[in-house]
mmCIF file of the N, C-alpha and C atoms, coordinates in Angstrom:
data_MODEL
# 
_entry.id   MODEL 
# 
loop_
_atom_site.group_PDB 
_atom_site.id 
_atom_site.type_symbol 
_atom_site.label_atom_id 
_atom_site.label_alt_id 
_atom_site.label_comp_id 
_atom_site.label_asym_id 
_atom_site.label_entity_id 
_atom_site.label_seq_id 
_atom_site.pdbx_PDB_ins_code 
_atom_site.Cartn_x 
_atom_site.Cartn_y 
_atom_site.Cartn_z 
_atom_site.occupancy 
_atom_site.B_iso_or_equiv 
_atom_site.pdbx_formal_charge 
_atom_site.auth_seq_id 
_atom_site.auth_comp_id 
_atom_site.auth_asym_id 
_atom_site.auth_atom_id 
_atom_site.pdbx_PDB_model_num 
ATOM 1   N N  . MET A 1 1  ? -0.403  0.439  -9.112  1.00 0.00 ? 1  MET A N  1 
ATOM 2   C CA . MET A 1 1  ? -1.352  0.069  -8.075  1.00 0.00 ? 1  MET A CA 1 
ATOM 3   C C  . MET A 1 1  ? -2.549  -0.664 -8.663  1.00 0.00 ? 1  MET A C  1 
ATOM 4   N N  . ASN A 1 2  ? -2.894  -0.396 -9.916  1.00 0.00 ? 2  ASN A N  1 
ATOM 5   C CA . ASN A 1 2  ? -4.040  -1.079 -10.524 1.00 0.00 ? 2  ASN A CA 1 
ATOM 6   C C  . ASN A 1 2  ? -3.901  -2.582 -10.465 1.00 0.00 ? 2  ASN A C  1 
ATOM 7   N N  . GLY A 1 3  ? -2.688  -3.101 -10.680 1.00 0.00 ? 3  GLY A N  1 
ATOM 8   C CA . GLY A 1 3  ? -2.483  -4.535 -10.627 1.00 0.00 ? 3  GLY A CA 1 
ATOM 9   C C  . GLY A 1 3  ? -2.823  -5.108 -9.269  1.00 0.00 ? 3  GLY A C  1 
ATOM 10  N N  . LEU A 1 4  ? -2.534  -4.352 -8.223  1.00 0.00 ? 4  LEU A N  1 
ATOM 11  C CA . LEU A 1 4  ? -2.826  -4.831 -6.870  1.00 0.00 ? 4  LEU A CA 1 
ATOM 12  C C  . LEU A 1 4  ? -4.322  -4.862 -6.593  1.00 0.00 ? 4  LEU A C  1 
ATOM 13  N N  . ILE A 1 5  ? -5.013  -3.841 -7.003  1.00 0.00 ? 5  ILE A N  1 
ATOM 14  C CA . ILE A 1 5  ? -6.450  -3.760 -6.721  1.00 0.00 ? 5  ILE A CA 1 
ATOM 15  C C  . ILE A 1 5  ? -7.222  -4.820 -7.501  1.00 0.00 ? 5  ILE A C  1 
ATOM 16  N N  . ARG A 1 6  ? -6.666  -5.244 -8.644  1.00 0.00 ? 6  ARG A N  1 
ATOM 17  C CA . ARG A 1 6  ? -7.312  -6.280 -9.465  1.00 0.00 ? 6  ARG A CA 1 
ATOM 18  C C  . ARG A 1 6  ? -7.353  -7.634 -8.745  1.00 0.00 ? 6  ARG A C  1 
ATOM 19  N N  . GLN A 1 7  ? -6.513  -7.820 -7.743  1.00 0.00 ? 7  GLN A N  1 
ATOM 20  C CA . GLN A 1 7  ? -6.565  -9.060 -6.955  1.00 0.00 ? 7  GLN A CA 1 
ATOM 21  C C  . GLN A 1 7  ? -7.887  -9.168 -6.209  1.00 0.00 ? 7  GLN A C  1 
ATOM 22  N N  . TYR A 1 8  ? -8.455  -8.038 -5.882  1.00 0.00 ? 8  TYR A N  1 
ATOM 23  C CA . TYR A 1 8  ? -9.674  -7.998 -5.093  1.00 0.00 ? 8  TYR A CA 1 
ATOM 24  C C  . TYR A 1 8  ? -10.917 -7.714 -5.935  1.00 0.00 ? 8  TYR A C  1 
ATOM 25  N N  . PHE A 1 9  ? -10.734 -6.947 -7.016  1.00 0.00 ? 9  PHE A N  1 
ATOM 26  C CA . PHE A 1 9  ? -11.845 -6.562 -7.884  1.00 0.00 ? 9  PHE A CA 1 
ATOM 27  C C  . PHE A 1 9  ? -11.423 -6.774 -9.339  1.00 0.00 ? 9  PHE A C  1 
ATOM 28  N N  . PRO A 1 10 ? -11.656 -7.975 -9.863  1.00 0.00 ? 10 PRO A N  1 
ATOM 29  C CA . PRO A 1 10 ? -11.208 -8.297 -11.220 1.00 0.00 ? 10 PRO A CA 1 
ATOM 30  C C  . PRO A 1 10 ? -11.813 -7.398 -12.291 1.00 0.00 ? 10 PRO A C  1 
ATOM 31  N N  . LYS A 1 11 ? -11.087 -7.261 -13.378 1.00 0.00 ? 11 LYS A N  1 
ATOM 32  C CA . LYS A 1 11 ? -11.540 -6.485 -14.519 1.00 0.00 ? 11 LYS A CA 1 
ATOM 33  C C  . LYS A 1 11 ? -12.904 -7.008 -14.968 1.00 0.00 ? 11 LYS A C  1 
ATOM 34  N N  . GLY A 1 12 ? -13.794 -6.092 -15.249 1.00 0.00 ? 12 GLY A N  1 
ATOM 35  C CA . GLY A 1 12 ? -15.133 -6.466 -15.693 1.00 0.00 ? 12 GLY A CA 1 
ATOM 36  C C  . GLY A 1 12 ? -16.125 -6.675 -14.569 1.00 0.00 ? 12 GLY A C  1 
ATOM 37  N N  . MET A 1 13 ? -15.649 -6.601 -13.330 1.00 0.00 ? 13 MET A N  1 
ATOM 38  C CA . MET A 1 13 ? -16.536 -6.794 -12.179 1.00 0.00 ? 13 MET A CA 1 
ATOM 39  C C  . MET A 1 13 ? -17.489 -5.606 -12.071 1.00 0.00 ? 13 MET A C  1 
ATOM 40  N N  . ASN A 1 14 ? -18.735 -5.873 -11.764 1.00 0.00 ? 14 ASN A N  1 
ATOM 41  C CA . ASN A 1 14 ? -19.732 -4.826 -11.612 1.00 0.00 ? 14 ASN A CA 1 
ATOM 42  C C  . ASN A 1 14 ? -19.552 -4.169 -10.240 1.00 0.00 ? 14 ASN A C  1 
ATOM 43  N N  . PHE A 1 15 ? -19.120 -2.916 -10.237 1.00 0.00 ? 15 PHE A N  1 
ATOM 44  C CA . PHE A 1 15 ? -18.835 -2.221 -8.983  1.00 0.00 ? 15 PHE A CA 1 
ATOM 45  C C  . PHE A 1 15 ? -20.092 -1.870 -8.196  1.00 0.00 ? 15 PHE A C  1 
ATOM 46  N N  . GLU A 1 16 ? -21.225 -1.991 -8.805  1.00 0.00 ? 16 GLU A N  1 
ATOM 47  C CA . GLU A 1 16 ? -22.475 -1.755 -8.072  1.00 0.00 ? 16 GLU A CA 1 
ATOM 48  C C  . GLU A 1 16 ? -22.707 -2.842 -7.027  1.00 0.00 ? 16 GLU A C  1 
ATOM 49  N N  . ASN A 1 17 ? -22.048 -3.992 -7.203  1.00 0.00 ? 17 ASN A N  1 
ATOM 50  C CA . ASN A 1 17 ? -22.235 -5.115 -6.288  1.00 0.00 ? 17 ASN A CA 1 
ATOM 51  C C  . ASN A 1 17 ? -21.173 -5.186 -5.193  1.00 0.00 ? 17 ASN A C  1 
ATOM 52  N N  . ILE A 1 18 ? -20.250 -4.248 -5.164  1.00 0.00 ? 18 ILE A N  1 
ATOM 53  C CA . ILE A 1 18 ? -19.176 -4.242 -4.165  1.00 0.00 ? 18 ILE A CA 1 
ATOM 54  C C  . ILE A 1 18 ? -19.646 -3.479 -2.936  1.00 0.00 ? 18 ILE A C  1 
ATOM 55  N N  . THR A 1 19 ? -19.463 -4.089 -1.771  1.00 0.00 ? 19 THR A N  1 
ATOM 56  C CA . THR A 1 19 ? -19.887 -3.443 -0.528  1.00 0.00 ? 19 THR A CA 1 
ATOM 57  C C  . THR A 1 19 ? -18.762 -2.576 0.043   1.00 0.00 ? 19 THR A C  1 
ATOM 58  N N  . VAL A 1 20 ? -19.129 -1.691 0.931   1.00 0.00 ? 20 VAL A N  1 
ATOM 59  C CA . VAL A 1 20 ? -18.150 -0.858 1.634   1.00 0.00 ? 20 VAL A CA 1 
ATOM 60  C C  . VAL A 1 20 ? -17.193 -1.746 2.414   1.00 0.00 ? 20 VAL A C  1 
ATOM 61  N N  . LYS A 1 21 ? -17.715 -2.801 3.005   1.00 0.00 ? 21 LYS A N  1 
ATOM 62  C CA . LYS A 1 21 ? -16.891 -3.752 3.775   1.00 0.00 ? 21 LYS A CA 1 
ATOM 63  C C  . LYS A 1 21 ? -15.824 -4.391 2.879   1.00 0.00 ? 21 LYS A C  1 
ATOM 64  N N  . GLN A 1 22 ? -16.185 -4.756 1.649   1.00 0.00 ? 22 GLN A N  1 
ATOM 65  C CA . GLN A 1 22 ? -15.220 -5.342 0.721   1.00 0.00 ? 22 GLN A CA 1 
ATOM 66  C C  . GLN A 1 22 ? -14.121 -4.335 0.367   1.00 0.00 ? 22 GLN A C  1 
ATOM 67  N N  . VAL A 1 23 ? -14.487 -3.085 0.152   1.00 0.00 ? 23 VAL A N  1 
ATOM 68  C CA . VAL A 1 23 ? -13.504 -2.043 -0.161  1.00 0.00 ? 23 VAL A CA 1 
ATOM 69  C C  . VAL A 1 23 ? -12.581 -1.831 1.028   1.00 0.00 ? 23 VAL A C  1 
ATOM 70  N N  . GLN A 1 24 ? -13.135 -1.757 2.233   1.00 0.00 ? 24 GLN A N  1 
ATOM 71  C CA . GLN A 1 24 ? -12.322 -1.573 3.430   1.00 0.00 ? 24 GLN A CA 1 
ATOM 72  C C  . GLN A 1 24 ? -11.373 -2.745 3.636   1.00 0.00 ? 24 GLN A C  1 
ATOM 73  N N  . ASN A 1 25 ? -11.827 -3.960 3.372   1.00 0.00 ? 25 ASN A N  1 
ATOM 74  C CA . ASN A 1 25 ? -10.990 -5.146 3.507   1.00 0.00 ? 25 ASN A CA 1 
ATOM 75  C C  . ASN A 1 25 ? -9.803  -5.080 2.541   1.00 0.00 ? 25 ASN A C  1 
ATOM 76  N N  . ALA A 1 26 ? -10.070 -4.757 1.291   1.00 0.00 ? 26 ALA A N  1 
ATOM 77  C CA . ALA A 1 26 ? -8.999  -4.642 0.291   1.00 0.00 ? 26 ALA A CA 1 
ATOM 78  C C  . ALA A 1 26 ? -8.032  -3.532 0.681   1.00 0.00 ? 26 ALA A C  1 
ATOM 79  N N  . GLU A 1 27 ? -8.559  -2.407 1.121   1.00 0.00 ? 27 GLU A N  1 
ATOM 80  C CA . GLU A 1 27 ? -7.742  -1.271 1.549   1.00 0.00 ? 27 GLU A CA 1 
ATOM 81  C C  . GLU A 1 27 ? -6.827  -1.669 2.703   1.00 0.00 ? 27 GLU A C  1 
ATOM 82  N N  . ASP A 1 28 ? -7.364  -2.343 3.701   1.00 0.00 ? 28 ASP A N  1 
ATOM 83  C CA . ASP A 1 28 ? -6.562  -2.779 4.855   1.00 0.00 ? 28 ASP A CA 1 
ATOM 84  C C  . ASP A 1 28 ? -5.447  -3.727 4.429   1.00 0.00 ? 28 ASP A C  1 
ATOM 85  N N  . LYS A 1 29 ? -5.781  -4.684 3.576   1.00 0.00 ? 29 LYS A N  1 
ATOM 86  C CA . LYS A 1 29 ? -4.769  -5.639 3.127   1.00 0.00 ? 29 LYS A CA 1 
ATOM 87  C C  . LYS A 1 29 ? -3.667  -4.957 2.320   1.00 0.00 ? 29 LYS A C  1 
ATOM 88  N N  . LEU A 1 30 ? -4.039  -4.054 1.421   1.00 0.00 ? 30 LEU A N  1 
ATOM 89  C CA . LEU A 1 30 ? -3.044  -3.369 0.594   1.00 0.00 ? 30 LEU A CA 1 
ATOM 90  C C  . LEU A 1 30 ? -2.163  -2.437 1.420   1.00 0.00 ? 30 LEU A C  1 
ATOM 91  N N  . ASN A 1 31 ? -2.744  -1.740 2.380   1.00 0.00 ? 31 ASN A N  1 
ATOM 92  C CA . ASN A 1 31 ? -1.979  -0.786 3.175   1.00 0.00 ? 31 ASN A CA 1 
ATOM 93  C C  . ASN A 1 31 ? -1.129  -1.433 4.261   1.00 0.00 ? 31 ASN A C  1 
ATOM 94  N N  . ASN A 1 32 ? -1.343  -2.724 4.494   1.00 0.00 ? 32 ASN A N  1 
ATOM 95  C CA . ASN A 1 32 ? -0.555  -3.434 5.507   1.00 0.00 ? 32 ASN A CA 1 
ATOM 96  C C  . ASN A 1 32 ? 0.341   -4.506 4.909   1.00 0.00 ? 32 ASN A C  1 
ATOM 97  N N  . ARG A 1 33 ? 0.504   -4.482 3.593   1.00 0.00 ? 33 ARG A N  1 
ATOM 98  C CA . ARG A 1 33 ? 1.372   -5.432 2.889   1.00 0.00 ? 33 ARG A CA 1 
ATOM 99  C C  . ARG A 1 33 ? 2.749   -4.790 2.706   1.00 0.00 ? 33 ARG A C  1 
ATOM 100 N N  . PRO A 1 34 ? 3.797   -5.436 3.197   1.00 0.00 ? 34 PRO A N  1 
ATOM 101 C CA . PRO A 1 34 ? 5.149   -4.869 3.023   1.00 0.00 ? 34 PRO A CA 1 
ATOM 102 C C  . PRO A 1 34 ? 5.491   -4.699 1.540   1.00 0.00 ? 34 PRO A C  1 
ATOM 103 N N  . ARG A 1 35 ? 6.208   -3.613 1.232   1.00 0.00 ? 35 ARG A N  1 
ATOM 104 C CA . ARG A 1 35 ? 6.590   -3.307 -0.146  1.00 0.00 ? 35 ARG A CA 1 
ATOM 105 C C  . ARG A 1 35 ? 8.090   -3.167 -0.264  1.00 0.00 ? 35 ARG A C  1 
ATOM 106 N N  . LYS A 1 36 ? 8.641   -3.760 -1.283  1.00 0.00 ? 36 LYS A N  1 
ATOM 107 C CA . LYS A 1 36 ? 10.073  -3.669 -1.541  1.00 0.00 ? 36 LYS A CA 1 
ATOM 108 C C  . LYS A 1 36 ? 10.499  -2.206 -1.682  1.00 0.00 ? 36 LYS A C  1 
ATOM 109 N N  . ARG A 1 37 ? 9.688   -1.415 -2.389  1.00 0.00 ? 37 ARG A N  1 
ATOM 110 C CA . ARG A 1 37 ? 10.031  -0.016 -2.637  1.00 0.00 ? 37 ARG A CA 1 
ATOM 111 C C  . ARG A 1 37 ? 10.135  0.813  -1.349  1.00 0.00 ? 37 ARG A C  1 
ATOM 112 N N  . PHE A 1 38 ? 9.535   0.330  -0.267  1.00 0.00 ? 38 PHE A N  1 
ATOM 113 C CA . PHE A 1 38 ? 9.593   1.022  1.022   1.00 0.00 ? 38 PHE A CA 1 
ATOM 114 C C  . PHE A 1 38 ? 10.528  0.306  1.995   1.00 0.00 ? 38 PHE A C  1 
ATOM 115 N N  . GLY A 1 39 ? 11.466  -0.465 1.468   1.00 0.00 ? 39 GLY A N  1 
ATOM 116 C CA . GLY A 1 39 ? 12.382  -1.197 2.340   1.00 0.00 ? 39 GLY A CA 1 
ATOM 117 C C  . GLY A 1 39 ? 11.665  -2.256 3.149   1.00 0.00 ? 39 GLY A C  1 
ATOM 118 N N  . TYR A 1 40 ? 10.655  -2.848 2.558   1.00 0.00 ? 40 TYR A N  1 
ATOM 119 C CA . TYR A 1 40 ? 9.830   -3.897 3.169   1.00 0.00 ? 40 TYR A CA 1 
ATOM 120 C C  . TYR A 1 40 ? 9.022   -3.405 4.366   1.00 0.00 ? 40 TYR A C  1 
ATOM 121 N N  . LYS A 1 41 ? 8.794   -2.101 4.401   1.00 0.00 ? 41 LYS A N  1 
ATOM 122 C CA . LYS A 1 41 ? 7.826   -1.545 5.352   1.00 0.00 ? 41 LYS A CA 1 
ATOM 123 C C  . LYS A 1 41 ? 6.480   -1.486 4.644   1.00 0.00 ? 41 LYS A C  1 
ATOM 124 N N  . THR A 1 42 ? 5.420   -1.409 5.420   1.00 0.00 ? 42 THR A N  1 
ATOM 125 C CA . THR A 1 42 ? 4.084   -1.293 4.833   1.00 0.00 ? 42 THR A CA 1 
ATOM 126 C C  . THR A 1 42 ? 3.800   0.171  4.503   1.00 0.00 ? 42 THR A C  1 
ATOM 127 N N  . PRO A 1 43 ? 2.862   0.442  3.583   1.00 0.00 ? 43 PRO A N  1 
ATOM 128 C CA . PRO A 1 43 ? 2.476   1.830  3.339   1.00 0.00 ? 43 PRO A CA 1 
ATOM 129 C C  . PRO A 1 43 ? 2.006   2.534  4.617   1.00 0.00 ? 43 PRO A C  1 
ATOM 130 N N  . ASN A 1 44 ? 1.311   1.810  5.490   1.00 0.00 ? 44 ASN A N  1 
ATOM 131 C CA . ASN A 1 44 ? 0.882   2.419  6.761   1.00 0.00 ? 44 ASN A CA 1 
ATOM 132 C C  . ASN A 1 44 ? 2.076   2.821  7.619   1.00 0.00 ? 44 ASN A C  1 
ATOM 133 N N  . GLU A 1 45 ? 3.104   1.981  7.682   1.00 0.00 ? 45 GLU A N  1 
ATOM 134 C CA . GLU A 1 45 ? 4.298   2.306  8.464   1.00 0.00 ? 45 GLU A CA 1 
ATOM 135 C C  . GLU A 1 45 ? 4.997   3.538  7.907   1.00 0.00 ? 45 GLU A C  1 
ATOM 136 N N  . VAL A 1 46 ? 5.095   3.618  6.592   1.00 0.00 ? 46 VAL A N  1 
ATOM 137 C CA . VAL A 1 46 ? 5.742   4.768  5.950   1.00 0.00 ? 46 VAL A CA 1 
ATOM 138 C C  . VAL A 1 46 ? 4.944   6.038  6.229   1.00 0.00 ? 46 VAL A C  1 
ATOM 139 N N  . PHE A 1 47 ? 3.629   5.938  6.155   1.00 0.00 ? 47 PHE A N  1 
ATOM 140 C CA . PHE A 1 47 ? 2.769   7.089  6.415   1.00 0.00 ? 47 PHE A CA 1 
ATOM 141 C C  . PHE A 1 47 ? 2.907   7.572  7.860   1.00 0.00 ? 47 PHE A C  1 
ATOM 142 N N  . ILE A 1 48 ? 2.834   6.645  8.819   1.00 0.00 ? 48 ILE A N  1 
ATOM 143 C CA . ILE A 1 48 ? 2.960   7.008  10.235  1.00 0.00 ? 48 ILE A CA 1 
ATOM 144 C C  . ILE A 1 48 ? 4.326   7.633  10.506  1.00 0.00 ? 48 ILE A C  1 
ATOM 145 N N  . HIS A 1 49 ? 5.376   7.055  9.908   1.00 0.00 ? 49 HIS A N  1 
ATOM 146 C CA . HIS A 1 49 ? 6.715   7.612  10.074  1.00 0.00 ? 49 HIS A CA 1 
ATOM 147 C C  . HIS A 1 49 ? 6.777   9.047  9.552   1.00 0.00 ? 49 HIS A C  1 
ATOM 148 N N  . SER A 1 50 ? 6.164   9.312  8.407   1.00 0.00 ? 50 SER A N  1 
ATOM 149 C CA . SER A 1 50 ? 6.194   10.669 7.854   1.00 0.00 ? 50 SER A CA 1 
ATOM 150 C C  . SER A 1 50 ? 5.412   11.638 8.734   1.00 0.00 ? 50 SER A C  1 
ATOM 151 N N  . LEU A 1 51 ? 4.315   11.168 9.342   1.00 0.00 ? 51 LEU A N  1 
ATOM 152 C CA . LEU A 1 51 ? 3.569   12.026 10.274  1.00 0.00 ? 51 LEU A CA 1 
ATOM 153 C C  . LEU A 1 51 ? 4.408   12.341 11.504  1.00 0.00 ? 51 LEU A C  1 
ATOM 154 N N  . ASN A 1 52 ? 5.054   11.325 12.059  1.00 0.00 ? 52 ASN A N  1 
ATOM 155 C CA . ASN A 1 52 ? 5.873   11.520 13.257  1.00 0.00 ? 52 ASN A CA 1 
ATOM 156 C C  . ASN A 1 52 ? 7.058   12.430 12.979  1.00 0.00 ? 52 ASN A C  1 
ATOM 157 N N  . LYS A 1 53 ? 7.619   12.313 11.788  1.00 0.00 ? 53 LYS A N  1 
ATOM 158 C CA . LYS A 1 53 ? 8.785   13.125 11.425  1.00 0.00 ? 53 LYS A CA 1 
ATOM 159 C C  . LYS A 1 53 ? 8.425   14.604 11.313  1.00 0.00 ? 53 LYS A C  1 
ATOM 160 N N  . ASN A 1 54 ? 7.195   14.881 10.916  1.00 0.00 ? 54 ASN A N  1 
ATOM 161 C CA . ASN A 1 54 ? 6.752   16.255 10.684  1.00 0.00 ? 54 ASN A CA 1 
ATOM 162 C C  . ASN A 1 54 ? 5.893   16.801 11.810  1.00 0.00 ? 54 ASN A C  1 
ATOM 163 N N  . SER A 1 55 ? 5.866   16.131 12.938  1.00 0.00 ? 55 SER A N  1 
ATOM 164 C CA . SER A 1 55 ? 4.977   16.526 14.015  1.00 0.00 ? 55 SER A CA 1 
ATOM 165 C C  . SER A 1 55 ? 5.651   16.330 15.362  1.00 0.00 ? 55 SER A C  1 
ATOM 166 N N  . GLN A 1 56 ? 5.122   17.001 16.340  1.00 0.00 ? 56 GLN A N  1 
ATOM 167 C CA . GLN A 1 56 ? 5.615   16.850 17.703  1.00 0.00 ? 56 GLN A CA 1 
ATOM 168 C C  . GLN A 1 56 ? 4.882   15.736 18.437  1.00 0.00 ? 56 GLN A C  1 
ATOM 169 N N  . VAL A 1 57 ? 3.802   15.230 17.851  1.00 0.00 ? 57 VAL A N  1 
ATOM 170 C CA . VAL A 1 57 ? 2.980   14.206 18.477  1.00 0.00 ? 57 VAL A CA 1 
ATOM 171 C C  . VAL A 1 57 ? 3.339   12.854 17.891  1.00 0.00 ? 57 VAL A C  1 
ATOM 172 N N  . ALA A 1 58 ? 3.522   11.874 18.748  1.00 0.00 ? 58 ALA A N  1 
ATOM 173 C CA . ALA A 1 58 ? 3.824   10.515 18.282  1.00 0.00 ? 58 ALA A CA 1 
ATOM 174 C C  . ALA A 1 58 ? 2.538   9.752  18.061  1.00 0.00 ? 58 ALA A C  1 
ATOM 175 N N  . PHE A 1 59 ? 2.444   9.096  16.916  1.00 0.00 ? 59 PHE A N  1 
ATOM 176 C CA . PHE A 1 59 ? 1.279   8.278  16.606  1.00 0.00 ? 59 PHE A CA 1 
ATOM 177 C C  . PHE A 1 59 ? 1.651   6.821  16.724  1.00 0.00 ? 59 PHE A C  1 
ATOM 178 N N  . MET A 1 60 ? 0.692   6.022  17.148  1.00 0.00 ? 60 MET A N  1 
ATOM 179 C CA . MET A 1 60 ? 0.915   4.579  17.244  1.00 0.00 ? 60 MET A CA 1 
ATOM 180 C C  . MET A 1 60 ? -0.172  3.863  16.473  1.00 0.00 ? 60 MET A C  1 
ATOM 181 N N  . THR A 1 61 ? 0.189   2.705  15.902  1.00 0.00 ? 61 THR A N  1 
ATOM 182 C CA . THR A 1 61 ? -0.815  1.904  15.204  1.00 0.00 ? 61 THR A CA 1 
ATOM 183 C C  . THR A 1 61 ? -1.184  0.717  16.043  1.00 0.00 ? 61 THR A C  1 
# 
């Protein structure tokens, strides 16, 4: 995962200058990017599926 986060926050970057908005933006992009390891589903899709599988309540994104 470190390689992915480096796309948004390069090595040596001063983290004191990173805003909450920038972190949220990177988080949203990473969690909504399809992954081969998940059968080209996004991490969010896999997470929602696991919640629905273990619960009686259906969640929607």
